[in-house]
N, C-alpha and C positions, 0 to 999 in steps of 0.2 A: 538269892546272890546277897553277898555283902555289898557295904556302901562303901564308895572310893574315897580313903581318907588322906590321900597325898595332896599336897599343896599345888602342885604344876601336873598339867595334864602329861600322860606317859603314853608313848607311841612304840609297839614292837618294831622292830629294824627288820626288813624283809633281807633274805640272802645274807651273805657273810660280808662284813663291813670290819676290814681288822683296826685294831687298836694298837699303835706304836707307842712305846716307851722313848721318847725324844731325847734322854740321857744316854742311850744304849743303842738306839735304832732298831731294837728288837721287837717283833712282834709280841705282846703279852697275851693276846686273845681277840675275841671280835664282840661287837655291839651285841645286846639281847634285848634291850629297850633303852628309851633315852625321853627324858624332860629336861626343862629349861634349868634344873638344878643339879640333874645329874645322870647316872646310867647305870644299868645292869652291864657288867662285864662277864663275857664267858671266857675265863682266863684258863691259859694253858698251863697252868700251876697254882700253887699256893700262894699270894701276897702278903707281905708281912702287916700283922693287924695294926689298925690304926696308920699304915704308911701313906706315904704321900709321894705323888707320882707327876709327872708333865708328861701329858699324854697328846697324841694326834690321830684324827680318824677323819673320814670325808663323809657327809652325809648323803645317803644316799636316794638322790634327786634326779629329776629329769633335766638340773642344768649341767651339762657336760665341763664346763669351766668351774665349776664350784671350787672355792677355796677349802682347804682342809681348815678344821677346827682343832686349835692348839688350846689346851688348858690344864691348868693346876688339877688334880683330883686326889681326893681323901679316900681311903679305905673304910668304910662305917661297919661294916659286916661283910661275912663270906661264908659258904657252905660248899658241901661237895655237890660236884655237877653229876650230869648223869654218865658222861665216859670218864673211864679211868684215866686218873692225872688231872681231871678238870675241874675249877672251883669257878662259883658264881659268886661275884662279889659287888654289893652294893657300894656304888661309889659317890661323892658328891663334889660339884665341880667348884674350882677355886680361880678366882683371878680371871674368870672369863672377860673377854672383851665385851663391851657393849654391842658391837656388831655381831659377834658370835652370839651372844644371848638372845638378839634379835632373829638372827636365822634358826636356832633351835627352837625358840618359841613360835614362830611361823611354821616350821616343821611338824612341831608334836602337834600343833591344832588341824593341820590338814587333814580332809578325809582318806582313809584308806582305800586303795583299790580293791 
């Protein structure tokens, strides 16, 4: 097994958590995994290489009143997904609020059930 080389812990996202483009209010895909610095987006289409987005999603946790995370995101890479028309997109977060960054750090370091 290889050695993890990422700077931040990454956690797989259970279930389907939609990711919304806040400029168009369209669902662009769902979360694959998260770290405090970025995410794997399972996109429902190809996104522009090196594209910039403003995205919204809600962390899947036990807090029913959780506020959505709103963040800028930069497309770092993308590849073909498993389903037709699907892309796997690696994105880096930009302009994340201090509170959102803290919530992501806490969420990604929690033990999974």
